[in-house]
N, CA, C and O atoms as a DFTB+ gen file, in Angstrom:
712 C
 N C O
     1  1      -7.072       8.464      49.747
     2  2      -6.675       9.646      50.482
     3  2      -5.387      10.126      49.830
     4  3      -4.411       9.381      49.743
     5  1      -5.389      11.385      49.369
     6  2      -4.260      11.913      48.618
     7  2      -3.450      12.875      49.474
     8  3      -3.980      13.506      50.388
     9  1      -2.178      12.980      49.172
    10  2      -1.242      13.832      49.892
    11  2      -0.582      14.766      48.894
    12  3      -0.109      14.337      47.841
    13  1      -0.554      16.056      49.239
    14  2       0.149      17.029      48.412
    15  2       1.363      17.507      49.205
    16  3       1.219      18.160      50.238
    17  1       2.533      17.185      48.727
    18  2       3.787      17.554      49.393
    19  2       4.059      19.048      49.199
    20  3       3.509      19.671      48.291
    21  1       4.914      19.619      50.062
    22  2       5.244      21.043      49.919
    23  2       5.790      21.416      48.539
    24  3       5.632      22.556      48.102
    25  1       6.424      20.476      47.856
    26  2       6.957      20.775      46.521
    27  2       5.913      20.609      45.415
    28  3       6.223      20.754      44.232
    29  1       4.654      20.298      45.816
    30  2       3.561      20.174      44.854
    31  2       3.338      18.791      44.303
    32  3       2.419      18.591      43.508
    33  1       4.147      17.830      44.698
    34  2       3.983      16.462      44.214
    35  2       2.785      15.828      44.919
    36  3       2.669      15.870      46.144
    37  1       1.897      15.241      44.113
    38  2       0.696      14.596      44.632
    39  2       0.907      13.086      44.630
    40  3       1.374      12.516      43.643
    41  1       0.556      12.440      45.752
    42  2       0.684      10.992      45.852
    43  2      -0.498      10.432      46.638
    44  3      -1.249      11.178      47.266
    45  1      -0.647       9.143      46.597
    46  2      -1.707       8.467      47.345
    47  2      -1.167       8.072      48.701
    48  3      -0.170       7.357      48.796
    49  1      -1.827       8.539      49.757
    50  2      -1.466       8.167      51.120
    51  2      -2.070       6.810      51.470
    52  3      -1.404       5.957      52.057
    53  1      -3.337       6.621      51.104
    54  2      -4.019       5.358      51.396
    55  2      -5.214       5.189      50.483
    56  3      -5.840       6.167      50.072
    57  1      -5.524       3.948      50.170
    58  2      -6.701       3.620      49.379
    59  2      -6.355       3.113      48.001
    60  3      -5.327       3.464      47.421
    61  1      -7.248       2.272      47.488
    62  2      -7.060       1.695      46.156
    63  2      -7.669       2.563      45.064
    64  3      -7.341       2.404      43.888
    65  1      -8.551       3.474      45.442
    66  2      -9.284       4.264      44.455
    67  2     -10.634       3.663      44.124
    68  3     -11.453       4.304      43.467
    69  1     -10.875       2.447      44.569
    70  2     -12.168       1.790      44.378
    71  2     -12.981       1.931      45.655
    72  3     -12.458       1.670      46.738
    73  1     -14.260       2.339      45.562
    74  2     -15.065       2.461      46.776
    75  2     -15.302       1.094      47.412
    76  3     -15.525       0.097      46.725
    77  1     -15.247       1.076      48.739
    78  2     -15.463      -0.161      49.473
    79  2     -15.032       0.017      50.907
    80  3     -14.825       1.135      51.378
    81  1     -14.898      -1.097      51.595
    82  2     -14.444      -1.071      52.981
    83  2     -13.439      -2.185      53.184
    84  3     -13.775      -3.366      53.102
    85  1     -12.198      -1.796      53.451
    86  2     -11.168      -2.782      53.769
    87  2     -10.086      -2.101      54.599
    88  3      -9.546      -1.071      54.196
    89  1      -9.771      -2.673      55.754
    90  2      -8.634      -2.247      56.553
    91  2      -7.413      -3.015      56.079
    92  3      -7.534      -4.013      55.368
    93  1      -6.222      -2.542      56.478
    94  2      -4.997      -3.248      56.135
    95  2      -3.939      -2.296      55.637
    96  3      -3.987      -1.102      55.933
    97  1      -2.974      -2.810      54.879
    98  2      -1.922      -1.955      54.342
    99  2      -2.518      -0.819      53.506
   100  3      -3.544      -0.994      52.849
   101  1      -1.861       0.348      53.538
   102  2      -2.410       1.533      52.871
   103  2      -2.712       1.311      51.388
   104  3      -3.661       1.897      50.867
   105  1      -1.937       0.490      50.706
   106  2      -2.164       0.288      49.274
   107  2      -3.282      -0.709      48.982
   108  3      -3.645      -0.904      47.822
   109  1      -3.831      -1.340      50.017
   110  2      -4.937      -2.284      49.843
   111  2      -6.233      -1.806      50.506
   112  3      -7.292      -2.396      50.296
   113  1      -6.151      -0.757      51.292
   114  2      -7.315      -0.262      52.028
   115  2      -8.334       0.360      51.076
   116  3      -7.984       0.883      50.018
   117  1      -9.603       0.292      51.479
   118  2     -10.667       0.907      50.704
   119  2     -11.490       1.823      51.599
   120  3     -11.707       1.543      52.778
   121  1     -11.936       2.915      51.011
   122  2     -12.796       3.898      51.660
   123  2     -14.023       4.092      50.774
   124  3     -14.006       3.746      49.592
   125  1     -15.090       4.649      51.355
   126  2     -16.284       4.928      50.577
   127  2     -16.791       6.321      50.943
   128  3     -17.481       6.502      51.946
   129  1     -16.444       7.279      50.129
   130  2     -16.797       8.680      50.314
   131  2     -16.120       9.284      51.540
   132  3     -16.799       9.771      52.444
   133  1     -14.785       9.257      51.579
   134  2     -14.094       9.944      52.671
   135  2     -14.289      11.448      52.512
   136  3     -14.071      11.991      51.429
   137  1     -14.700      12.127      53.590
   138  2     -15.065      13.534      53.472
   139  2     -14.203      14.481      54.288
   140  3     -14.285      15.694      54.093
   141  1     -13.380      13.973      55.193
   142  2     -12.573      14.855      56.031
   143  2     -11.413      14.074      56.609
   144  3     -11.506      12.870      56.845
   145  1     -10.301      14.793      56.838
   146  2      -9.149      14.203      57.507
   147  2      -8.655      15.154      58.586
   148  3      -8.862      16.365      58.506
   149  1      -8.005      14.595      59.589
   150  2      -7.350      15.367      60.643
   151  2      -6.167      14.548      61.125
   152  3      -6.167      13.323      61.012
   153  1      -5.153      15.225      61.666
   154  2      -3.949      14.533      62.104
   155  2      -3.674      14.825      63.568
   156  3      -3.923      15.932      64.046
   157  1      -3.156      13.824      64.283
   158  2      -2.742      14.045      65.671
   159  2      -1.237      14.299      65.719
   160  3      -0.559      14.241      64.693
   161  1      -0.726      14.576      66.898
   162  2       0.691      14.918      67.067
   163  2       1.621      13.749      66.738
   164  3       2.788      13.967      66.412
   165  1       1.124      12.519      66.818
   166  2       1.943      11.343      66.537
   167  2       1.989      10.998      65.048
   168  3       2.690      10.068      64.650
   169  1       1.253      11.737      64.230
   170  2       1.263      11.477      62.798
   171  2       0.159      10.563      62.300
   172  3       0.152      10.207      61.122
   173  1      -0.772      10.172      63.158
   174  2      -1.919       9.390      62.716
   175  2      -2.871      10.307      61.952
   176  3      -3.109      11.444      62.361
   177  1      -3.408       9.813      60.852
   178  2      -4.370      10.566      60.057
   179  2      -5.735       9.916      60.251
   180  3      -5.915       8.730      59.972
   181  1      -6.692      10.705      60.731
   182  2      -8.053      10.225      60.975
   183  2      -8.922      10.608      59.787
   184  3      -8.786      11.701      59.237
   185  1      -9.815       9.708      59.391
   186  2     -10.639       9.896      58.201
   187  2     -12.108       9.689      58.552
   188  3     -12.473       8.676      59.150
   189  1     -12.954      10.658      58.178
   190  2     -14.406      10.477      58.255
   191  2     -14.802       9.724      56.990
   192  3     -14.846      10.306      55.906
   193  1     -15.086       8.446      57.125
   194  2     -15.437       7.571      56.004
   195  2     -16.966       7.508      55.940
   196  3     -17.586       6.577      56.453
   197  1     -17.553       8.512      55.303
   198  2     -18.986       8.781      55.410
   199  2     -19.891       7.634      55.003
   200  3     -20.767       7.241      55.773
   201  1     -19.702       7.092      53.815
   202  2     -20.634       6.064      53.358
   203  2     -20.395       4.707      54.017
   204  3     -21.228       3.808      53.899
   205  1     -19.272       4.551      54.707
   206  2     -19.056       3.344      55.510
   207  2     -19.500       3.553      56.955
   208  3     -19.481       2.613      57.749
   209  1     -19.903       4.789      57.305
   210  2     -20.356       5.112      58.667
   211  2     -19.319       4.722      59.712
   212  3     -19.643       4.172      60.765
   213  1     -18.064       5.022      59.392
   214  2     -16.953       4.674      60.274
   215  2     -15.939       5.809      60.331
   216  3     -15.875       6.663      59.446
   217  1     -15.153       5.791      61.400
   218  2     -13.996       6.662      61.517
   219  2     -12.787       5.751      61.386
   220  3     -12.649       4.774      62.121
   221  1     -11.915       6.081      60.446
   222  2     -10.754       5.252      60.157
   223  2      -9.493       6.003      60.543
   224  3      -9.516       7.228      60.664
   225  1      -8.402       5.292      60.737
   226  2      -7.119       5.914      61.054
   227  2      -6.043       5.284      60.173
   228  3      -5.992       4.069      59.980
   229  1      -5.188       6.154      59.648
   230  2      -4.025       5.729      58.867
   231  2      -2.819       5.965      59.763
   232  3      -2.528       7.105      60.127
   233  1      -2.121       4.906      60.119
   234  2      -0.994       5.017      61.042
   235  2       0.278       5.410      60.294
   236  3       0.377       5.196      59.086
   237  1       1.252       5.984      61.005
   238  2       2.539       6.298      60.365
   239  2       3.252       5.045      59.849
   240  3       4.138       5.143      59.000
   241  1       2.869       3.872      60.356
   242  2       3.481       2.612      59.923
   243  2       2.859       2.080      58.634
   244  3       3.274       1.032      58.138
   245  1       1.861       2.791      58.081
   246  2       1.285       2.388      56.801
   247  2       0.116       1.431      56.884
   248  3      -0.149       0.696      55.932
   249  1      -0.576       1.425      57.985
   250  2      -1.749       0.559      58.146
   251  2      -3.005       1.415      58.271
   252  3      -2.975       2.497      58.857
   253  1      -4.098       0.924      57.721
   254  2      -5.408       1.543      57.887
   255  2      -6.222       0.616      58.768
   256  3      -6.300      -0.590      58.537
   257  1      -6.840       1.226      59.805
   258  2      -7.713       0.435      60.672
   259  2      -8.942       1.261      61.024
   260  3      -8.936       2.489      60.930
   261  1      -9.973       0.575      61.421
   262  2     -11.189       1.249      61.856
   263  2     -11.018       1.663      63.301
   264  3     -10.752       0.831      64.169
   265  1     -11.173       2.951      63.557
   266  2     -11.093       3.468      64.912
   267  2     -12.416       3.271      65.632
   268  3     -12.445       2.843      66.786
   269  1     -13.517       3.586      64.948
   270  2     -14.838       3.474      65.571
   271  2     -15.902       3.350      64.497
   272  3     -15.768       3.867      63.389
   273  1     -16.962       2.646      64.864
   274  2     -18.109       2.491      63.982
   275  2     -18.289       1.057      63.542
   276  3     -17.350       0.400      63.092
   277  1     -19.523       0.582      63.683
   278  2     -19.853      -0.784      63.279
   279  2     -20.136      -0.888      61.786
   280  3     -20.131      -1.981      61.221
   281  1     -20.384       0.257      61.151
   282  2     -20.752       0.262      59.740
   283  2     -22.244       0.430      59.534
   284  3     -22.685       0.841      58.460
   285  1     -23.026       0.114      60.558
   286  2     -24.478       0.297      60.480
   287  2     -24.801       1.757      60.768
   288  3     -24.308       2.305      61.754
   289  1     -25.623       2.409      59.928
   290  2     -25.969       3.802      60.204
   291  2     -26.837       3.927      61.445
   292  3     -27.728       3.109      61.674
   293  1     -26.578       4.947      62.240
   294  2     -27.370       5.190      63.444
   295  2     -26.602       6.048      64.420
   296  3     -25.560       6.613      64.088
   297  1     -27.118       6.138      65.609
   298  2     -26.455       6.897      66.666
   299  2     -26.462       6.034      67.919
   300  3     -27.422       6.028      68.689
   301  1     -25.380       5.317      68.098
   302  2     -25.237       4.449      69.261
   303  2     -23.899       4.751      69.905
   304  3     -22.854       4.626      69.267
   305  1     -23.929       5.151      71.181
   306  2     -22.714       5.376      71.941
   307  2     -22.247       4.063      72.552
   308  3     -23.005       3.094      72.610
   309  1     -21.003       4.033      73.006
   310  2     -20.466       2.845      73.664
   311  2     -19.085       2.521      73.158
   312  3     -18.383       3.400      72.658
   313  1     -18.679       1.252      73.281
   314  2     -17.357       0.848      72.793
   315  2     -17.233       1.125      71.295
   316  3     -18.203       0.993      70.550
   317  1     -16.042       1.507      70.866
   318  2     -15.814       1.922      69.481
   319  2     -16.304       0.912      68.454
   320  3     -16.858       1.303      67.427
   321  1     -16.113      -0.364      68.705
   322  2     -16.504      -1.381      67.724
   323  2     -18.011      -1.559      67.623
   324  3     -18.511      -2.061      66.616
   325  1     -18.741      -1.152      68.659
   326  2     -20.200      -1.282      68.658
   327  2     -20.913       0.031      68.338
   328  3     -22.109       0.032      68.048
   329  1     -20.197       1.128      68.389
   330  2     -20.806       2.437      68.161
   331  2     -21.317       2.549      66.737
   332  3     -20.813       1.905      65.817
   333  1     -22.336       3.389      66.585
   334  2     -22.887       3.649      65.259
   335  2     -22.794       5.134      64.949
   336  3     -23.030       5.984      65.808
   337  1     -22.445       5.426      63.706
   338  2     -22.410       6.780      63.173
   339  2     -23.325       6.813      61.958
   340  3     -23.576       5.781      61.335
   341  1     -23.822       7.995      61.623
   342  2     -24.611       8.153      60.413
   343  2     -24.035       9.327      59.628
   344  3     -24.220      10.490      59.985
   345  1     -23.347       8.996      58.576
   346  2     -22.749       9.980      57.687
   347  2     -21.797      10.930      58.403
   348  3     -22.015      12.141      58.386
   349  1     -20.740      10.401      59.036
   350  2     -19.758      11.319      59.621
   351  2     -19.156      12.174      58.513
   352  3     -18.635      11.653      57.527
   353  1     -19.233      13.501      58.686
   354  2     -18.838      14.381      57.591
   355  2     -17.520      15.091      57.814
   356  3     -16.804      15.373      56.853
   357  1     -17.183      15.386      59.054
   358  2     -15.925      16.071      59.323
   359  2     -15.486      15.789      60.747
   360  3     -16.280      15.378      61.593
   361  1     -14.200      16.021      60.993
   362  2     -13.668      15.693      62.308
   363  2     -12.469      16.551      62.645
   364  3     -11.884      17.208      61.784
   365  1     -12.116      16.530      63.927
   366  2     -10.926      17.198      64.416
   367  2     -10.363      16.379      65.564
   368  3     -11.064      15.546      66.138
   369  1      -9.110      16.611      65.898
   370  2      -8.450      15.915      67.000
   371  2      -7.964      16.968      67.986
   372  3      -7.346      17.955      67.585
   373  1      -8.243      16.765      69.287
   374  2      -7.774      17.733      70.285
   375  2      -6.388      17.350      70.804
   376  3      -5.820      16.342      70.381
   377  1      -5.853      18.143      71.707
   378  2      -4.495      17.928      72.209
   379  2      -4.355      16.667      73.049
   380  3      -3.239      16.200      73.277
   381  1      -5.478      16.104      73.517
   382  2      -5.447      14.859      74.286
   383  2      -5.763      13.642      73.411
   384  3      -5.998      12.549      73.925
   385  1      -5.769      13.836      72.086
   386  2      -6.045      12.788      71.098
   387  2      -7.479      12.277      71.130
   388  3      -7.745      11.156      70.697
   389  1      -8.408      13.088      71.638
   390  2      -9.829      12.791      71.462
   391  2     -10.206      13.207      70.051
   392  3      -9.744      14.235      69.556
   393  1     -11.040      12.415      69.409
   394  2     -11.506      12.739      68.071
   395  2     -12.956      13.212      68.185
   396  3     -13.804      12.513      68.738
   397  1     -13.227      14.402      67.659
   398  2     -14.588      14.934      67.637
   399  2     -15.104      14.818      66.212
   400  3     -14.444      15.234      65.260
   401  1     -16.301      14.245      66.082
   402  2     -16.892      13.966      64.779
   403  2     -18.196      14.744      64.632
   404  3     -19.048      14.713      65.520
   405  1     -18.347      15.437      63.515
   406  2     -19.620      16.071      63.160
   407  2     -20.319      15.139      62.179
   408  3     -19.711      14.658      61.223
   409  1     -21.595      14.890      62.425
   410  2     -22.346      13.989      61.555
   411  2     -23.325      14.763      60.688
   412  3     -24.005      15.676      61.155
   413  1     -23.383      14.390      59.435
   414  2     -24.322      14.968      58.493
   415  2     -23.648      15.348      57.199
   416  3     -22.629      16.039      57.206
   417  1     -24.203      14.909      56.090
   418  2     -23.689      15.262      54.780
   419  2     -24.557      16.364      54.192
   420  3     -25.719      16.125      53.864
   421  1     -24.009      17.569      54.056
   422  2     -24.816      18.704      53.621
   423  2     -25.522      18.496      52.292
   424  3     -26.671      18.908      52.135
   425  1     -24.861      17.870      51.343
   426  2     -25.454      17.738      50.016
   427  2     -26.536      16.665      49.969
   428  3     -27.289      16.594      48.998
   429  1     -26.626      15.834      50.999
   430  2     -27.652      14.788      51.032
   431  2     -28.676      14.997      52.144
   432  3     -29.657      14.259      52.236
   433  1     -28.448      16.000      52.986
   434  2     -29.310      16.210      54.157
   435  2     -29.484      14.891      54.914
   436  3     -30.595      14.504      55.276
   437  1     -28.363      14.219      55.141
   438  2     -28.344      12.933      55.808
   439  2     -27.445      13.016      57.028
   440  3     -26.454      13.746      57.011
   441  1     -27.764      12.291      58.075
   442  2     -26.928      12.251      59.267
   443  2     -27.737      12.521      60.519
   444  3     -28.901      12.915      60.442
   445  1     -27.125      12.312      61.663
   446  2     -27.855      12.427      62.931
   447  2     -27.831      13.814      63.537
   448  3     -28.491      14.054      64.548
   449  1     -27.073      14.749      62.934
   450  2     -27.008      16.133      63.422
   451  2     -26.490      16.202      64.851
   452  3     -27.043      16.904      65.698
   453  1     -25.424      15.463      65.096
   454  2     -24.828      15.430      66.426
   455  2     -23.317      15.608      66.336
   456  3     -22.697      15.374      65.298
   457  1     -22.751      16.030      67.460
   458  2     -21.301      16.036      67.637
   459  2     -20.971      14.856      68.533
   460  3     -21.558      14.696      69.603
   461  1     -20.029      14.029      68.094
   462  2     -19.678      12.821      68.835
   463  2     -18.209      12.888      69.227
   464  3     -17.416      13.575      68.584
   465  1     -17.854      12.172      70.283
   466  2     -16.491      12.143      70.806
   467  2     -16.008      10.706      70.871
   468  3     -16.717       9.820      71.349
   469  1     -14.777      10.480      70.379
   470  2     -14.120       9.181      70.498
   471  2     -12.881       9.401      71.349
   472  3     -11.992      10.159      70.961
   473  1     -12.810       8.751      72.500
   474  2     -11.665       8.904      73.395
   475  2     -10.524       7.986      72.944
   476  3     -10.758       7.036      72.197
   477  1      -9.298       8.259      73.390
   478  2      -8.184       7.360      73.066
   479  2      -8.413       5.933      73.582
   480  3      -7.846       4.982      73.045
   481  1      -9.241       5.783      74.621
   482  2      -9.552       4.458      75.156
   483  2     -10.612       3.729      74.331
   484  3     -10.888       2.557      74.583
   485  1     -11.210       4.412      73.345
   486  2     -12.174       3.754      72.464
   487  2     -13.621       3.880      72.874
   488  3     -14.457       3.104      72.411
   489  1     -13.945       4.835      73.730
   490  2     -15.341       5.055      74.107
   491  2     -15.934       6.142      73.222
   492  3     -15.311       7.182      73.008
   493  1     -17.122       5.906      72.715
   494  2     -17.827       6.879      71.885
   495  2     -19.003       7.430      72.677
   496  3     -19.807       6.674      73.223
   497  1     -19.097       8.760      72.734
   498  2     -20.209       9.428      73.414
   499  2     -20.717      10.565      72.536
   500  3     -20.027      11.030      71.628
   501  1     -21.930      10.996      72.825
   502  2     -22.502      12.146      72.142
   503  2     -22.178      13.389      72.947
   504  3     -22.500      13.474      74.132
   505  1     -21.539      14.353      72.300
   506  2     -21.199      15.620      72.953
   507  2     -22.373      16.589      72.934
   508  3     -22.661      17.252      73.930
   509  1     -23.048      16.666      71.791
   510  2     -24.134      17.635      71.650
   511  2     -25.044      17.227      70.510
   512  3     -24.626      16.597      69.539
   513  1     -26.294      17.605      70.659
   514  2     -27.280      17.383      69.611
   515  2     -28.341      16.400      70.019
   516  3     -28.048      15.304      70.497
   517  1     -29.588      16.804      69.825
   518  2     -30.724      15.933      70.143
   519  2     -31.038      14.982      68.999
   520  3     -31.758      14.000      69.183
   521  1     -30.494      15.272      67.808
   522  2     -30.811      14.475      66.634
   523  2     -31.925      15.083      65.810
   524  3     -32.130      14.695      64.660
   525  1     -32.650      16.038      66.386
   526  2     -33.719      16.709      65.658
   527  2     -33.139      17.896      64.897
   528  3     -32.230      18.573      65.377
   529  1     -33.671      18.135      63.719
   530  2     -33.198      19.237      62.889
   531  2     -33.773      20.561      63.374
   532  3     -34.918      20.633      63.821
   533  1     -32.960      21.602      63.279
   534  2     -33.421      22.938      63.634
   535  2     -32.360      23.701      64.384
   536  3     -31.224      23.245      64.523
   537  1     -32.739      24.864      64.866
   538  2     -31.810      25.693      65.629
   539  2     -32.332      25.808      67.055
   540  3     -33.424      26.325      67.290
   541  1     -31.538      25.318      68.002
   542  2     -31.876      25.464      69.412
   543  2     -30.585      25.480      70.209
   544  3     -29.805      24.529      70.156
   545  1     -30.361      26.545      70.937
   546  2     -29.230      26.639      71.843
   547  2     -29.657      26.140      73.213
   548  3     -30.845      25.946      73.469
   549  1     -28.674      25.930      74.103
   550  2     -28.962      25.507      75.468
   551  2     -28.103      24.326      75.855
   552  3     -27.009      24.150      75.318
   553  1     -28.591      23.499      76.797
   554  2     -27.825      22.316      77.205
   555  2     -27.505      21.429      75.996
   556  3     -28.335      21.252      75.104
   557  1     -26.303      20.883      75.984
   558  2     -25.808      20.137      74.823
   559  2     -26.756      19.049      74.340
   560  3     -26.946      18.897      73.134
   561  1     -27.353      18.292      75.248
   562  2     -28.227      17.186      74.851
   563  2     -29.519      17.665      74.195
   564  3     -30.161      16.908      73.468
   565  1     -29.902      18.907      74.445
   566  2     -31.145      19.447      73.891
   567  2     -30.917      20.300      72.648
   568  3     -31.877      20.682      71.978
   569  1     -29.670      20.601      72.336
   570  2     -29.356      21.469      71.208
   571  2     -29.798      20.824      69.894
   572  3     -29.812      19.602      69.747
   573  1     -30.156      21.684      68.952
   574  2     -30.539      21.215      67.619
   575  2     -29.641      21.881      66.591
   576  3     -29.296      23.059      66.687
   577  1     -29.278      21.075      65.606
   578  2     -28.446      21.526      64.503
   579  2     -29.109      21.090      63.199
   580  3     -30.046      20.291      63.199
   581  1     -28.602      21.633      62.086
   582  2     -29.115      21.214      60.783
   583  2     -28.040      20.438      60.021
   584  3     -28.208      19.246      59.765
   585  1     -26.951      21.094      59.661
   586  2     -25.882      20.443      58.900
   587  2     -24.537      20.822      59.483
   588  3     -24.003      21.885      59.166
   589  1     -23.986      19.979      60.322
   590  2     -22.734      20.277      61.024
   591  2     -21.524      19.996      60.151
   592  3     -21.454      18.990      59.445
   593  1     -20.563      20.929      60.225
   594  2     -19.327      20.774      59.462
   595  2     -18.172      21.445      60.193
   596  3     -18.376      22.385      60.961
   597  1     -16.974      20.966      59.953
   598  2     -15.723      21.618      60.332
   599  2     -15.572      21.945      61.816
   600  3     -15.379      23.112      62.156
   601  1     -15.653      20.970      62.705
   602  2     -15.421      21.265      64.125
   603  2     -13.974      21.685      64.360
   604  3     -13.056      21.192      63.704
   605  1     -13.786      22.604      65.307
   606  2     -12.438      23.069      65.659
   607  2     -12.466      23.623      67.071
   608  3     -13.486      24.149      67.517
   609  1     -11.352      23.507      67.773
   610  2     -11.245      24.025      69.138
   611  2     -10.595      25.392      69.127
   612  3      -9.703      25.660      68.323
   613  1     -11.053      26.270      70.037
   614  2     -10.366      27.547      70.228
   615  2      -9.425      27.415      71.417
   616  3      -9.376      26.365      72.058
   617  1      -8.678      28.476      71.714
   618  2      -7.690      28.450      72.793
   619  2      -8.310      28.251      74.165
   620  3      -7.622      27.810      75.085
   621  1      -9.590      28.564      74.329
   622  2     -10.271      28.417      75.609
   623  2     -10.916      27.058      75.821
   624  3     -11.569      26.839      76.841
   625  1     -10.742      26.134      74.868
   626  2     -11.330      24.804      75.007
   627  2     -12.762      24.705      74.512
   628  3     -13.398      23.662      74.667
   629  1     -13.277      25.770      73.921
   630  2     -14.603      25.722      73.315
   631  2     -14.516      24.983      71.988
   632  3     -13.506      25.060      71.289
   633  1     -15.572      24.275      71.650
   634  2     -15.644      23.597      70.366
   635  2     -16.528      24.436      69.450
   636  3     -17.699      24.673      69.747
   637  1     -15.963      24.874      68.349
   638  2     -16.701      25.642      67.351
   639  2     -17.081      24.703      66.218
   640  3     -16.321      23.802      65.865
   641  1     -18.264      24.920      65.651
   642  2     -18.703      24.092      64.530
   643  2     -19.580      24.943      63.619
   644  3     -20.378      25.756      64.085
   645  1     -19.421      24.743      62.323
   646  2     -20.262      25.435      61.350
   647  2     -21.555      24.651      61.201
   648  3     -21.538      23.436      61.003
   649  1     -22.680      25.359      61.298
   650  2     -23.980      24.751      61.013
   651  2     -24.396      25.301      59.660
   652  3     -25.059      26.334      59.571
   653  1     -24.002      24.605      58.620
   654  2     -24.198      25.053      57.252
   655  2     -25.677      25.237      56.924
   656  3     -26.036      26.146      56.176
   657  1     -26.523      24.396      57.468
   658  2     -27.956      24.490      57.199
   659  2     -28.596      25.700      57.831
   660  3     -29.682      26.108      57.421
   661  1     -27.949      26.282      58.818
   662  2     -28.472      27.456      59.511
   663  2     -27.650      28.707      59.214
   664  3     -27.974      29.795      59.690
   665  1     -26.587      28.548      58.426
   666  2     -25.680      29.658      58.109
   667  2     -25.208      30.337      59.390
   668  3     -25.215      31.564      59.495
   669  1     -24.793      29.514      60.375
   670  2     -24.331      30.021      61.666
   671  2     -23.083      29.260      62.111
   672  3     -22.844      28.123      61.702
   673  1     -22.305      29.915      62.953
   674  2     -21.239      29.242      63.685
   675  2     -21.776      28.977      65.078
   676  3     -22.320      29.876      65.720
   677  1     -21.627      27.762      65.543
   678  2     -22.129      27.387      66.858
   679  2     -20.949      27.084      67.763
   680  3     -19.869      26.737      67.284
   681  1     -21.148      27.214      69.064
   682  2     -20.086      27.050      70.047
   683  2     -20.585      26.137      71.150
   684  3     -21.668      26.349      71.696
   685  1     -19.796      25.116      71.480
   686  2     -20.077      24.225      72.606
   687  2     -19.025      24.508      73.660
   688  3     -17.832      24.316      73.421
   689  1     -19.463      24.966      74.827
   690  2     -18.530      25.300      75.911
   691  2     -18.081      24.030      76.617
   692  3     -18.743      22.997      76.512
   693  1     -16.951      24.094      77.343
   694  2     -16.490      22.923      78.091
   695  2     -17.489      22.454      79.148
   696  3     -17.465      21.290      79.546
   697  1     -18.372      23.356      79.607
   698  2     -19.371      22.952      80.611
   699  2     -20.689      22.515      79.970
   700  3     -21.693      22.385      80.670
   701  1     -20.707      22.284      78.650
   702  2     -21.849      21.652      78.013
   703  2     -22.987      22.528      77.547
   704  3     -24.127      22.069      77.484
   705  1     -22.717      23.758      77.224
   706  2     -23.771      24.630      76.688
   707  2     -23.483      24.973      75.236
   708  3     -22.346      25.270      74.870
   709  1     -24.522      24.929      74.417
   710  2     -24.409      25.317      73.014
   711  2     -24.970      26.719      72.888
   712  3     -24.990      27.279      71.792
């Protein structure tokens, strides 16, 4: 994970540069196809570690740890250590430090096509998506997506996400409608 300072100096924030999976000090940590980062107000950097099927966090103290994901590909909600992700591609952090993850790698057409939520308490749930490919609006659990990317919140608490496979912007309301 690289950092570009305001003066243009590029440095390594975390990782050895070798693909793999290892938590620990930033200079010893390994990632495998990190595809997105987001930061919370406390300075934690969250990483969608796609090929490891995990969400990782780089702390301001210089440690890398797994926030959620067992490493096995799939879609399993529950405690963070038991949850399963399949190709988490991008993420965002809301003002309450919930992490929202979009699953699916556009260039590989891989992933569960769902939006997932990781709470600060470590619970993983599915926010939206049936897992089936296609375009379908309606209740969050029945919605269909193709290739989700770049989730972001608007001022009204709606979650916006790009569905690259459908060339559309999709919106998930706070009351659960896509």
